[in-house]
C-alpha positions in Angstrom: -67.7 66.9 21.8 -70.1 69.4 20.0 -67.2 69.5 17.3 -66.7 65.9 17.0 -71.0 65.4 16.5 -71.0 68.1 13.8 -68.4 66.6 11.8 -70.1 63.3 12.4 -73.1 64.4 10.6 -71.3 65.7 7.4 -69.5 62.5 7.0 -72.0 60.1 8.2 -72.5 58.2 4.5 -69.0 57.7 4.5 -68.5 55.7 8.4 -70.4 52.6 7.2 -68.4 52.6 4.0 -64.8 52.8 6.0 -66.4 50.2 8.3 -67.0 47.5 5.5 -63.8 48.3 4.2 -62.0 47.6 7.2 -64.0 44.2 8.1 -63.2 43.4 4.1 -59.3 44.1 5.0 -59.1 42.4 8.2 -60.9 39.2 6.7 -59.0 39.0 3.8 -55.8 39.2 6.2 -57.0 36.4 8.4 -58.7 34.4 5.9 -56.1 31.8 5.6 -56.3 31.0 9.3 -59.3 29.1 8.4 -57.1 26.4 7.3 -55.6 26.3 10.7 -56.0 23.0 13.1 -56.9 22.9 16.8 -53.6 23.1 18.8 -52.8 20.9 21.3 -52.1 23.6 23.7 -55.0 24.9 25.4 -57.7 24.1 22.2 -57.5 20.5 23.3 -58.7 20.6 27.1 -60.8 24.3 25.9 -62.9 22.7 23.3 -61.7 19.0 22.1 -61.6 17.1 25.6 -64.0 19.9 27.0 -67.9 17.4 27.4 -69.3 20.5 28.5 -68.2 22.9 25.4 -68.6 20.0 23.1 -72.2 19.6 24.2 -73.1 23.1 23.3 -75.6 25.5 24.8 -77.5 23.6 27.4 -78.7 25.0 31.2 -76.5 22.7 33.1 -73.3 23.7 30.9 -74.6 27.7 31.4 -74.5 27.0 34.8 -71.2 25.7 34.6 -69.4 28.1 32.8 -70.3 30.7 35.3 -69.5 28.3 38.4 -66.2 26.5 36.7 -62.6 27.5 37.7 -61.2 24.8 35.1 -58.1 25.8 32.7 -56.6 28.5 34.9 -59.4 30.8 34.3 -62.7 32.2 35.1 -64.4 33.3 32.1 -68.1 32.6 31.7 -68.4 34.6 28.8 -65.8 32.9 26.5 -67.1 29.4 27.6 -70.6 30.3 26.4 -69.3 31.5 22.9 -67.1 28.0 22.4 -70.4 26.2 23.2 -72.2 28.2 20.7 -69.4 27.4 18.3 -69.9 23.8 19.0 -73.7 24.0 18.8 -73.1 25.7 15.0 -69.9 23.8 14.0 -69.2 21.1 16.0 -65.4 20.5 15.7 -64.7 21.6 12.5 -62.0 24.2 13.2 -62.7 26.3 10.3 -66.0 27.4 12.0 -63.8 28.4 15.2 -61.5 30.4 13.1 -64.3 32.0 11.6 -66.0 33.3 14.8 -62.4 35.1 16.1 -61.8 36.4 12.6 -65.3 37.7 12.7 -65.5 39.1 16.3 -61.7 40.6 15.7 -63.1 42.2 12.5 -65.7 44.0 14.8 -63.0 44.8 17.1 -61.3 46.9 14.5 -64.3 48.7 13.5 -65.4 49.4 17.1 -61.7 50.8 17.5 -62.4 53.3 14.6 -66.1 54.0 15.8 -65.0 54.5 19.3 -61.9 56.8 18.6 -63.8 58.8 16.0 -66.5 59.7 18.5 -63.9 60.2 21.0 -61.9 62.8 19.2 -63.9 63.7 15.8 -60.7 62.6 14.0 -62.1 60.4 11.1 -59.3 59.6 9.1 -56.4 59.4 11.7 -59.2 56.7 13.8 -59.6 54.5 10.9 -55.8 54.3 10.0 -55.3 53.4 14.1 -57.7 50.9 13.4 -56.5 49.4 10.2 -52.7 49.3 11.5 -53.9 47.8 14.8 -56.2 45.2 12.8 -53.7 44.0 10.3 -50.4 44.5 12.2 -48.4 40.9 12.9 -48.8 40.8 16.5 -52.6 40.1 16.2 -52.0 36.6 14.8 -51.5 34.7 18.3 -55.1 36.4 19.2 -56.8 35.8 16.2 -55.4 32.6 14.9 -55.5 30.9 18.0 -59.0 29.4 19.0 -58.4 29.0 22.5 -57.2 33.0 22.6 -61.3 33.5 22.3 -60.8 35.4 25.3 -58.5 38.1 23.8 -61.0 39.0 21.0 -63.9 39.1 23.3 -62.1 41.1 25.9 -61.4 43.9 23.5 -65.0 43.9 22.1 -66.4 44.7 25.4 -63.5 46.8 26.2 -64.3 49.1 23.1 -68.2 48.9 23.9 -67.1 50.1 27.6 -65.3 53.2 26.4 -68.2 54.0 23.7 -70.9 54.0 26.9 -68.3 55.9 29.3 -68.0 58.4 26.5 -71.5 58.8 26.4 -71.7 59.2 30.1 -69.2 61.9 30.1 -71.1 63.8 27.3 -74.3 63.5 29.6 -72.9 64.6 32.9 -73.5 68.6 31.4 -76.7 68.4 33.1 -78.6 65.4 31.8 -78.7 63.4 34.8 -81.2 60.9 33.6 -79.2 60.1 30.5 -75.8 59.9 32.6 -77.2 57.1 34.9 -78.7 55.4 31.9 -75.0 55.2 30.1 -73.3 54.9 33.8 -75.2 51.6 34.1 -74.2 50.3 30.7 -70.7 51.2 31.1 -71.0 48.6 34.4 -72.8 46.1 32.4 -70.1 46.2 29.4 -67.0 46.4 31.7 -68.6 43.1 33.7 -69.3 41.1 30.5 -65.5 42.1 29.3 -64.3 41.0 33.0 -65.9 37.5 32.4 -64.3 37.3 29.1 -60.8 38.2 30.3 -59.3 39.8 33.6 -57.5 42.2 31.2 -60.3 44.7 31.9 -59.1 45.0 35.6 -57.4 48.4 34.4 -60.1 50.1 33.0 -61.1 52.7 36.0 -57.5 54.1 35.3 -58.0 54.1 31.3 -60.9 56.3 31.9 -59.3 58.8 33.8 -56.7 58.8 31.2 -59.5 59.9 28.4 -61.0 62.0 30.9 -57.5 64.3 30.7 -57.6 63.7 26.8 -59.6 63.5 24.6 -62.4 64.3 26.8 -60.9 67.0 28.6 -62.6 66.8 31.8 -60.0 67.5 33.8 -60.2 71.3 33.0 -63.9 71.1 33.9 -64.3 68.7 37.1 -62.0 68.2 40.5 -60.2 65.2 40.3 -61.7 63.8 43.5 -65.2 64.0 41.5 -63.2 62.2 38.9 -62.0 59.4 41.1 -65.4 58.7 43.2 -67.0 58.3 40.1 -65.0 55.4 39.3 -65.0 53.6 42.6 -68.0 51.5 41.8 -66.0 49.8 39.0 -63.8 48.2 41.4 -66.1 46.0 43.1 -66.5 43.8 40.3 -62.9 44.1 39.1 -62.2 42.8 42.6 -64.4 40.1 42.8 -63.4 38.6 39.2 -59.5 39.3 40.2 -60.1 37.0 43.2 -62.0 34.3 41.3 -59.4 34.6 38.4 -56.2 34.4 40.5 -57.9 31.5 42.3 -58.0 29.8 39.0 -54.6 30.5 38.2 -53.7 28.8 41.3 -55.9 25.8 40.8 -54.5 25.3 37.2 -50.7 25.7 38.7 -49.9 29.1 36.6 -48.5 30.4 39.5 -46.4 27.8 40.6 -44.6 27.1 37.4 -42.1 30.3 38.2 -43.1 30.7 41.9 -39.6 30.7 42.9 -38.6 33.2 40.7 -37.3 36.3 42.7 -39.1 39.4 42.7 -36.4 41.7 41.4 -35.9 39.4 38.2 -39.8 39.5 37.4 -39.6 43.7 37.5 -36.3 43.2 35.3 -38.2 41.5 33.1 -41.1 43.3 33.4 -39.1 46.6 31.9 -37.2 44.3 29.2 -40.7 43.0 28.0 -42.1 46.7 28.1 -39.0 47.5 25.5 -39.3 44.1 23.6 -43.0 44.6 23.0 -42.4 48.0 21.6 -39.6 46.2 19.3 -42.2 43.7 18.1 -44.3 46.4 17.2 -41.9 48.3 14.9 -40.0 45.2 13.6 -42.3 42.2 14.0 -39.9 39.2 13.2 -39.2 36.3 15.2 -42.6 35.9 16.3 -43.9 32.9 18.3 -46.1 31.3 20.6 -44.0 30.9 23.4 -40.9 33.3 24.5 -38.8 31.3 27.4 -38.1 33.1 30.5 -34.0 33.6 31.0 -34.7 33.9 34.6 -32.0 36.7 35.3 -31.1 39.3 32.3 -27.9 40.8 31.9 -27.6 43.6 34.0 -26.7 46.2 31.2 -29.8 44.9 29.3 -31.8 45.4 32.3 -30.7 48.8 33.2 -30.9 49.9 29.5 -34.7 48.9 29.5 -35.3 50.7 32.6 -33.7 53.9 31.1 -35.5 53.5 28.0 -39.0 53.1 30.1 -38.0 56.2 32.2 -36.8 58.5 29.7 -40.1 58.1 27.5 -42.3 58.4 30.5 -40.4 61.7 31.2 -40.8 63.3 27.9 -44.5 62.2 27.7 -45.2 63.7 31.2 -43.5 66.7 30.4 -45.1 67.2 26.9 -48.7 66.3 27.8 -49.8 69.7 27.7 -48.3 69.9 23.9 -49.1 66.3 23.1 -51.6 65.2 25.2 -52.3 62.1 22.7 -49.1 61.1 23.3 -49.0 61.1 27.1 -52.3 59.2 27.2 -51.6 56.6 24.5 -47.9 56.0 26.1 -49.9 55.8 29.5 -52.4 53.5 28.1 -49.9 51.1 27.1 -47.8 51.0 30.2 -51.3 50.7 32.4 -53.0 48.0 30.6 -49.9 45.5 30.4 -49.5 45.7 34.0 -51.8 42.4 34.7 -49.8 40.6 32.3 -46.3 42.2 32.6 -44.9 39.6 34.8 -44.7 41.0 38.2 -47.1 38.2 39.3 -45.6 35.3 36.9 -48.2 33.1 35.1 -46.5 30.1 33.4 -43.1 30.0 32.1 -43.1 32.4 29.6 -41.1 36.0 29.7 -43.9 37.4 27.1 -46.5 37.0 24.8 -47.9 38.8 21.5 -51.2 38.2 22.7 -50.9 40.5 25.9 -50.5 43.5 23.3 -53.6 43.2 21.9 -55.3 45.8 24.0 -52.3 48.0 25.3 -50.8 48.5 21.6 -53.8 50.8 20.8 -52.3 53.1 23.0 -49.0 53.4 21.0 -50.8 53.5 17.4 -53.0 56.4 18.8 -49.9 58.6 20.0 -47.8 57.5 16.5 -50.6 58.2 13.9 -51.7 61.5 15.8 -48.0 62.7 16.5 -47.5 61.8 13.0 -50.3 63.9 11.8 -49.5 67.1 14.2 -45.6 66.9 12.6 -47.1 66.8 8.9 -50.4 68.9 8.8 -49.1 72.2 8.0 -46.7 70.9 5.2 -48.8 69.5 2.4 -45.6 67.5 0.9 -45.4 66.0 4.4 -48.9 64.5 4.5 -48.5 63.3 0.9 -45.5 61.6 2.0 -47.1 60.5 5.3 -50.1 59.0 3.7 -47.8 57.1 0.9 -45.9 55.6 3.8 -49.0 54.7 5.9 -50.5 52.8 2.9 -46.8 51.2 2.1 -46.8 50.1 5.8 -50.5 48.7 5.4 -49.7 46.6 2.7 -46.3 45.3 4.4 -48.1 44.6 8.0 -50.8 42.5 5.6 -47.9 40.3 3.8 -46.4 40.0 6.9 -49.4 38.9 8.9 -50.5 36.6 6.4 -46.9 35.2 6.1 -46.8 34.6 10.1 -50.2 32.5 10.0 -48.3 29.9 7.8 -46.6 28.7 11.0 -49.9 28.1 12.8 -51.3 25.4 10.5 -50.5 22.6 13.4 -48.8 22.0 16.5 -45.7 20.8 14.6 -45.6 24.2 12.7 -46.0 26.2 15.3 -43.5 24.8 18.0 -40.9 23.9 14.9 -41.2 27.8 14.7 -40.6 28.6 17.9 -37.6 26.2 18.3 -36.3 27.9 15.3 -36.5 31.7 16.5 -36.0 31.4 20.0 -33.0 29.6 22.2 -33.0 27.0 24.7 -36.9 26.7 24.3 -37.4 24.0 26.5 -41.3 24.3 26.4 -41.4 24.2 22.5 -39.5 21.2 22.5 -41.8 19.7 25.0 -44.8 20.9 23.1 -43.1 19.5 19.9 -42.8 16.5 21.4 -46.4 15.9 22.5 -47.4 16.8 18.8 -44.9 14.4 17.3 -46.0 11.5 19.8 -49.3 12.3 18.8 -48.4 12.1 15.1 -46.9 8.5 15.7 -43.3 10.0 15.0 -41.9 8.5 18.4 -38.2 8.6 18.1 -38.4 12.3 17.1 -40.7 13.0 19.8 -38.2 11.4 22.1 -35.5 13.4 20.7 -37.8 16.9 21.9 -38.5 15.4 25.2 -34.9 14.9 25.7 -33.9 18.4 24.9 -36.6 19.9 27.0 -35.1 17.9 30.0 -31.5 18.9 28.9 -32.4 22.7 28.7 -34.6 22.5 32.0 -33.7 19.5 34.3 -36.6 21.0 36.6 -39.3 21.1 34.4 -41.8 17.9 36.0 -44.3 17.7 33.0 -41.0 17.0 30.5 -39.6 14.6 32.8 -42.9 12.7 33.1 -43.0 12.6 29.3 -39.9 11.5 28.7 -40.4 8.4 31.1 -43.5 7.4 29.2 -41.8 7.7 26.1 -38.9 5.6 26.8 -41.0 3.0 28.4 -43.2 2.9 25.6 -39.8 2.3 23.6 -39.2 -0.6 26.5 -36.2 1.5 27.8 -37.7 0.9 31.3 -34.2 1.6 33.3 -33.9 5.3 31.5 -37.5 5.6 31.9 -37.2 4.9 35.5 -34.6 7.6 36.3 -37.0 10.0 34.7 -40.0 9.4 36.6 -38.5 9.4 39.8 -37.1 13.1 39.0 -40.8 14.3 37.7 -42.1 12.7 40.9 -39.2 14.4 43.1 -40.5 17.5 41.5 -44.5 17.0 41.5 -45.1 14.4 44.1 -48.6 14.5 43.8 -49.1 13.6 40.5 -51.4 10.6 40.3 -50.4 9.2 37.2 -46.9 9.8 37.7 -47.0 7.4 40.6 -48.9 4.8 38.3 -46.5 5.0 35.7 -43.8 4.6 38.1 -45.3 1.7 39.5 -45.5 0.3 36.1 -42.1 1.0 35.4 -41.2 -1.4 38.2 -43.5 -4.0 37.0 -41.9 -4.0 33.3 -38.7 -4.4 35.7 -39.6 -7.7 37.1 -40.2 -6.0 40.7 -43.7 -6.8 41.4 -44.0 -5.8 45.0 -42.3 -2.2 44.4 -45.1 -2.1 41.5 -47.7 -2.5 43.7 -46.4 -0.1 46.5 -46.0 3.0 43.7 -49.5 1.6 42.1 -51.0 2.3 45.4 -49.6 5.3 46.1 -51.2 6.4 43.0 -54.4 6.3 44.7 -53.6 8.6 47.3 -53.9 11.5 45.1 -57.0 10.4 43.4 -59.0 7.0 42.5 -58.8 6.0 38.9 -60.2 2.8 37.2 -56.6 2.1 35.4 -55.1 2.5 38.6 -57.4 0.1 40.2 -57.2 -2.1 37.0 -53.3 -1.8 37.4 -53.3 -3.1 40.7 -55.6 -6.1 40.2 -53.6 -7.1 37.5 -50.1 -6.9 39.4 -51.9 -9.1 42.2 -53.0 -11.7 39.5 -49.5 -12.2 38.0 -48.0 -12.5 41.7 -50.6 -15.5 42.4 -50.1 -16.6 38.7 -46.2 -16.9 39.4 -46.5 -18.5 42.7 -48.8 -21.0 41.0 -46.7 -21.7 37.8 -43.5 -21.9 40.3 -45.3 -24.8 42.3 -46.4 -26.7 38.8 -43.1 -26.5 37.2 -41.3 -27.6 40.5 -43.8 -30.6 40.6 -43.0 -31.6 37.0 -39.4 -31.5 37.8 -40.0 -33.7 41.2 -41.5 -36.3 38.8 -38.7 -36.2 36.2 -35.4 -34.9 37.6 -33.2 -35.8 34.8 -35.9 -34.6 32.0 -34.3 -32.3 29.8 -37.9 -30.4 29.2 -38.2 -30.2 33.0 -35.2 -28.9 34.1 -35.2 -26.4 31.0 -38.5 -25.2 31.7 -38.3 -24.4 35.7 -34.9 -22.8 34.8 -36.3 -20.6 32.3 -39.3 -19.6 34.6 -36.8 -19.2 37.6 -34.9 -16.3 35.5 -37.9 -14.6 33.8 -40.6 -14.5 36.3 -42.1 -10.9 36.3 -42.6 -11.8 40.3 -39.4 -11.0 41.9 -40.0 -13.6 45.0 -40.3 -16.2 42.2 -37.1 -15.7 40.5 -33.9 -17.5 41.4 -31.0 -16.9 39.1 -28.2 -19.0 40.8 -30.9 -22.0 40.7 -31.8 -21.1 37.0 -28.1 -21.6 36.2 -27.8 -25.0 37.5 -31.2 -26.1 36.0 -30.5 -24.9 32.6 -26.4 -26.4 32.8 -28.3 -29.5 33.3 -30.5 -29.4 30.6 -27.6 -28.4 28.0 -25.8 -31.4 29.4 -28.8 -33.5 29.0 -29.6 -32.3 25.2 -26.1 -31.8 24.2 -26.6 -28.3 23.9 -30.1 -27.7 22.2 -30.0 -23.7 21.6 -33.1 -23.4 23.2 -31.7 -24.7 26.4 -28.2 -22.9 25.6 -30.3 -19.4 25.6 -32.0 -20.5 29.0 -28.4 -20.5 30.3 -27.8 -17.3 28.9 -31.2 -15.6 30.2 -30.2 -17.3 33.9 -26.4 -15.8 33.7 -28.3 -12.1 32.7 -30.1 -12.6 35.9 -27.2 -12.8 38.4 -26.0 -9.7 36.2 -23.0 -12.1 34.8 -23.4 -10.2 31.3 -20.0 -11.2 29.8 -21.2 -14.6 30.3 -24.7 -13.9 29.1 -23.5 -12.6 26.0 -21.1 -15.0 25.1 -23.6 -17.8 25.9 -26.3 -16.2 23.7 -23.7 -15.9 20.8 -23.4 -19.4 20.8 -27.3 -19.8 21.0 -27.2 -18.1 18.1 -24.6 -19.4 16.2 -26.7 -22.7 16.9 -29.9 -21.8 15.7 -28.3 -20.8 12.9 -27.7 -24.0 11.6 -31.2 -25.1 12.3 -32.6 -22.7 9.8 -35.2 -21.5 12.1 -35.6 -18.0 11.4 -38.1 -17.0 14.1 -36.0 -18.4 16.8 -32.8 -17.0 15.5 -34.4 -13.5 15.3 -35.5 -14.0 18.9 -32.3 -14.9 20.2 -30.7 -12.3 18.5 -33.0 -10.1 20.5 -31.8 -11.7 23.4 -28.3 -11.1 22.6 -28.8 -7.2 22.1 -30.5 -6.8 25.3 -27.7 -8.8 27.2 -25.1 -6.7 25.4 -26.9 -3.7 26.8 -26.7 -5.0 30.3 -30.3 -5.6 30.7 -32.3 -9.1 32.2 -35.1 -10.5 30.2 -38.1 -9.2 31.4 -37.5 -5.9 30.2 -38.6 -7.5 27.0 -41.7 -8.5 28.6 -45.3 -7.0 27.0 -47.7 -6.4 29.9 -50.8 -5.9 27.6 -53.3 -5.5 30.6 -51.6 -1.9 31.2 -49.4 0.7 29.1 -47.6 3.3 30.1 -50.1 6.6 29.5 -48.8 9.6 27.5 
């Protein structure tokens, strides 16, 4: 530490300049992200649809930030930062992106400053910070607004390490100063935990830093080093419980809860290797990598061997290359909370999870390259040129990757292109396309999501809603039913299921399932739907009575026969429908009018009600030919619409538009 302080005095003027250069390079690299929009994925519930966040900083909102377990996380500091952004920028995405880029830039400077303080190696620390800051794997953490928790967590992570280094330095007899920095370490750790729970591994990182570069293992007993870390576990345990509870409430632990423990271990080892692959060859990056369930045995065994061999080599060489041992252990250890042993969500891995862990690998690589070349001047020159070229390549690749984050459509289209069988990407792209009013394309992607993973309840539900809005009610009902089998406590799902029966002209069942929705929460839309169904049933009963009274007054009246016949085969209330009676009435009306096209179409509709679709189609074709002779274009168009319906073997009421309620996306 004394060496580090001496060098710091000699180069103090250069440090601020290097910090500004880092900030400038990182800022320029990520500047295109300011043109990106909010995403439906997480940005919508985090900011756009979060009333407390949109209202900005108020005392009730501050209290809510500390008490809320919403959005599957407990991170009050992150909530406060989003509130502050809304206070400053409103819902302008540029401002929110700017804050992410600014915090990331500060993080890069902190990586440089903290590593320099720990090791005394200014240029090596600067290179680690630069490569960390501009690597394409950073795009997800920086360009995704809702990943504010990522950049904030590293900010407090580095401050925690800085405070701990100061504490370690003061343990040589300056007890008062040591207590001060110990308290500061505790404070920064708590703030980091309230940003994201990634800091749960921090006490173990302290022990690694004690080994190198602080070298405290040579001076202190192992028990003393462990004992001084024990108080840090108190906030870690408390925050861990709160966060896990939030994940449970958000359904994150349920989505893949049926995945066997052995499969999760396999995926953990494979992910460790895949993350290294993305570090060295950062292509085909995307927001969501689908979980395969079970990896091929040879691939899983190979991943285990790779991790085991590297770990043995690092441990064996820990005295000659302590930086490599610590860097590798940092990587393995800090990934543990998100490696998938406790499966959260349906992804197998995520680029954002490397934000903190990958620093350890970069330290090991940069220090290792330095040790290999420091005694050979041409090697130093070649390494410097290589580092410069690598930095340029990272900048180009990162700016290129940001292009895919412009909006939801570009993000998920890219995910589909670079992965296979990505049901989540198809589902999310369907949501984006539906919001953009590209309905047919959205349906196609919902269908693909269901095809890949029929057990994904949300995709079944949204496909049902989409098909219902396209008046494909029979298909919609199949997907609603499947979605409710998978997620039976879905209030909106039961509501839509009831509405689907309403569209199919089965008001009794519509009423039953609409009321079932209320078992899972009262909703004004559901109450409105139930009220409307009851009103429709009452109106249908009254209309039936009035039409029968009119027919009784004029039994051979063509209009009276046709009107009652039409009602009996088109009423949305199944209690009032009578297809066989409608056939008799419509046939009588046709006789009385000598096949008036309107009466002929009523007869076709009555045949459809009794599921005599061949007769319905033939009769509707005849009605269309009669209407064509009248020259009434609107009537002919309606006849052709009904003809298409009967050819699909569907009754009339699937065309009905029930304006009081709609299927909700």
